C-alpha positions in Angstrom: 114.7 100.2 64.4 111.9 99.9 66.7 108.6 101.4 65.9 105.8 103.0 67.6 102.1 102.9 66.3 100.0 106.0 67.2 96.5 106.2 65.7 95.7 109.7 65.0 92.7 111.7 63.6 93.3 115.5 64.6 91.0 115.1 68.1 92.9 116.9 71.2 93.3 113.3 72.6 95.4 112.2 69.7 97.5 114.8 70.1 98.2 114.2 73.6 99.0 110.4 72.6 101.1 111.8 70.1 102.9 113.6 72.5 103.6 110.8 75.1 104.8 108.7 72.0 106.9 111.5 71.0 108.6 110.7 74.8 108.6 106.8 74.6 110.2 107.0 71.1 113.1 109.6 72.5 113.8 106.9 75.3 113.6 103.8 73.2 115.2 105.2 70.0 112.1 104.5 68.2 110.5 105.8 65.1 106.9 106.3 64.9 104.3 105.7 62.4 101.0 108.1 62.4 98.2 106.4 61.1 94.7 108.0 60.2 92.2 105.5 59.2 89.3 106.8 57.2 86.2 104.7 58.2 83.4 105.0 55.5 80.1 104.6 56.3 77.6 103.7 53.7 75.1 106.2 54.3 77.8 109.2 54.3 79.9 107.6 51.3 76.6 107.8 49.1 76.6 111.7 49.8 80.0 112.1 48.0 81.1 111.2 44.5 84.3 109.4 44.3 86.1 112.3 43.1 84.7 114.6 46.1 86.1 111.4 48.7 89.5 111.1 46.8 90.0 115.2 47.4 88.7 114.5 50.8 91.8 111.9 51.5 94.3 114.0 49.5 93.6 116.7 52.0 93.5 114.7 55.2 97.2 113.0 53.9 98.3 116.8 53.4 97.3 117.6 56.8 99.0 114.3 57.9 102.3 115.0 56.4 102.4 118.5 58.0 101.6 117.0 61.5 104.2 114.5 61.2 106.9 117.0 59.8 106.3 119.6 62.5 106.7 117.2 65.0 109.6 115.3 63.8 111.6 118.9 63.3 110.6 119.8 66.9 111.4 116.4 68.3 114.4 114.6 66.0 112.3 111.4 66.0 111.7 109.7 62.6 107.8 109.9 61.8 106.0 108.7 58.5 102.5 108.7 57.8 100.0 106.2 56.9 96.4 106.9 55.7 94.0 103.8 55.5 90.7 103.1 54.3 88.7 100.5 56.3 87.5 99.6 59.8 89.3 101.6 62.4 90.4 98.8 64.5 91.2 96.1 62.0 94.0 98.5 60.3 95.2 99.5 63.1 96.0 96.0 64.2 96.8 95.1 61.0 99.5 98.3 60.6 100.7 97.2 63.8 101.8 93.9 62.6 103.4 95.1 59.3 105.2 98.1 61.0 106.4 95.5 63.7 105.4 98.0 66.5 106.5 97.4 69.8 103.7 99.5 71.5 100.5 101.3 70.0 99.7 104.5 71.9 96.3 105.9 71.4 94.0 108.5 72.9 90.6 107.9 74.5 87.7 110.0 74.9 87.5 108.9 78.8 87.3 112.9 79.4 84.9 114.2 77.5 81.6 114.9 80.0 82.0 114.1 83.7 78.2 113.8 83.7 78.4 110.7 81.2 81.8 109.4 82.5 80.2 106.7 85.3 78.2 105.1 82.5 80.6 105.0 79.7 82.9 102.1 78.8 86.2 102.4 77.0 85.4 102.8 73.0 84.4 99.8 71.1 87.6 100.5 68.6 89.9 100.7 72.0 88.7 97.6 73.4 89.2 95.8 70.1 92.6 96.9 69.5 93.8 96.3 72.9 92.1 92.6 72.8 93.6 91.6 69.1 97.1 93.6 69.2 100.3 91.5 69.5 102.3 94.6 71.5 101.1 96.4 74.6 98.6 99.2 74.0 99.3 102.4 76.0 95.8 104.6 76.1 96.2 107.9 77.3 93.1 109.3 78.9 94.0 112.2 81.0 94.5 115.5 80.0 97.9 116.3 81.1 100.9 114.5 81.7 104.4 114.2 82.9 106.9 114.2 80.1 108.5 111.2 80.8 107.8 108.3 83.6 109.0 108.5 87.2 106.8 105.7 88.6 105.4 102.7 87.3 102.1 101.2 89.2 102.1 97.3 88.9 98.6 96.1 90.6 97.9 92.7 91.6 95.6 90.4 92.8 94.7 86.8 93.3 94.0 85.9 89.8 96.0 88.2 88.0 98.8 86.6 85.5 102.0 88.5 86.3 104.9 87.5 84.4 104.5 89.2 81.2 103.5 92.3 83.3 106.4 92.1 85.6 109.1 91.8 82.6 107.2 95.1 81.0 107.6 97.0 84.1 111.3 95.9 84.5 112.1 97.1 81.0 110.3 100.0 80.9 111.7 101.2 84.1 114.9 100.4 82.8 114.4 102.9 79.8 113.1 105.7 82.1 115.1 105.2 84.9 111.9 104.5 86.8 111.0 103.1 89.9 108.3 100.7 90.3 105.5 100.3 93.0 104.1 97.0 93.5 100.3 97.3 95.1 98.4 94.4 96.3 94.7 94.9 96.5 92.5 92.7 98.5 89.5 93.0 100.9 88.4 91.5 104.3 85.7 89.6 102.6 88.2 87.5 100.7 89.5 84.2 102.6 92.7 84.2 104.3 94.1 81.8 102.0 93.5 84.6 99.2 94.8 87.2 101.2 97.8 85.2 102.1 98.3 84.4 98.5 98.3 88.1 97.4 100.6 88.7 100.2 103.0 86.4 99.0 102.4 87.4 95.8 103.5 91.0 96.4 106.9 90.0 98.1 107.9 88.0 95.3 106.6 90.6 92.5 109.0 92.8 95.0 111.9 90.9 95.3 112.2 89.8 91.4 112.0 93.6 90.3 114.8 94.4 92.9 117.1 91.9 91.8 116.7 93.2 88.2 118.4 96.3 89.7 115.6 98.9 89.8 113.8 100.6 92.6 110.7 99.0 93.7 108.2 99.8 96.7 105.5 97.0 97.8 102.2 97.8 99.2 99.0 96.0 100.2 95.9 97.9 99.9 92.5 97.1 102.0 89.7 97.8 99.3 85.6 97.3 99.1 84.8 93.8 97.6 83.3 95.2 94.3 85.8 94.9 91.3 85.1 98.5 90.7 85.8 99.8 94.4 89.3 98.0 93.6 89.9 99.8 90.5 88.5 103.0 92.2 90.8 102.5 95.1 94.2 101.7 93.1 93.5 105.0 91.2 92.6 107.0 94.1 96.2 105.3 95.2 97.9 106.5 92.2 96.8 109.7 92.2 97.6 110.5 95.8 101.3 109.6 95.1 101.6 112.1 92.4 104.3 110.5 90.9 103.0 107.8 89.0 103.1 108.1 85.6 101.9 104.5 84.0 100.0 102.0 85.2 100.4 98.5 83.5 97.5 96.0 83.9 96.7 92.6 82.3 93.4 92.4 80.1 92.5 89.0 81.4 89.1 87.5 79.5 86.1 86.6 81.6 83.4 84.5 79.9 80.5 87.0 80.9 82.3 89.6 78.5 81.6 89.5 74.8 84.8 88.4 73.3 86.3 91.3 71.7 85.9 93.0 74.5 88.8 93.3 77.2 87.7 92.3 80.7 85.9 94.3 83.5 88.7 95.7 85.5 90.8 96.3 82.7 87.7 98.9 81.2 87.9 100.0 84.4 91.4 101.1 84.7 91.2 102.4 80.9 87.9 104.3 81.5 88.5 106.0 84.5 92.2 106.6 84.5 93.6 110.1 84.0 97.2 108.3 84.2 98.1 106.4 81.2 97.7 103.0 81.0 99.5 100.3 79.5 97.8 97.2 78.3 99.5 93.5 77.9 97.2 90.8 76.4 98.2 87.3 77.3 99.9 85.5 74.8 97.7 83.2 74.3 94.9 85.6 73.7 96.2 88.2 71.5 95.0 88.3 67.8 91.7 87.0 68.5 88.5 89.2 67.7 85.1 87.7 67.4 83.6 86.9 63.6 87.4 87.5 62.6 
């Protein structure tokens, strides 16, 4: 049976991620591994005895069992619980490998405060998991979500790899009975040869998806030159359509970005999107974390 890994810490956002994972598990006939990672800090650990720490972990384990049993009863999905101690992102990646997870579904804190939102990066643990995981990572940043998936947004630009994310779009659209909307983003400041490349890429991807028997629409957006403006335009486009329930992106590496973080455009999608974002790491990059 396929498996979906859901990192969980009783935060409301991880509850939302858990709900979305349940919908995905039903459609893919998958089981779920609900994972709690206790990351001990030296200072905090020194405040408690070993016995107190063990008692705390036992209580957490009981609470996790209760959450899993309740959701399994309500949904009919097979849910197991893992409680581990260690560095959050490392444990998540390791457990995903051990369980053969096809997806990791995890909540973000991207809605915490609108005043701080424009300055916050996607969390370090989220970035590191996305960078190192050997499977797609679906991040849940909004407060409400559609129960399922009606339309998948597949954004394209002139430098993005498309093969892997097109295959995933076709696969998930088939699973959910969804359609795909292919959107190319280009700026008036780009050279005409680049703009023409984007147009050709949009047509090519559209035809590939249609030939796979999936409903598909294609469009080209004129946006501002800055990378943040491109992401903002695509997210505004997605929100305006009203039926887009998943965005699939590639987490390509940029030389200017610290190795264990995903690239800046991916950061922007994950940080700003209220719509779930599925990040697909290029195969040659998966599993690499700085200093590991």
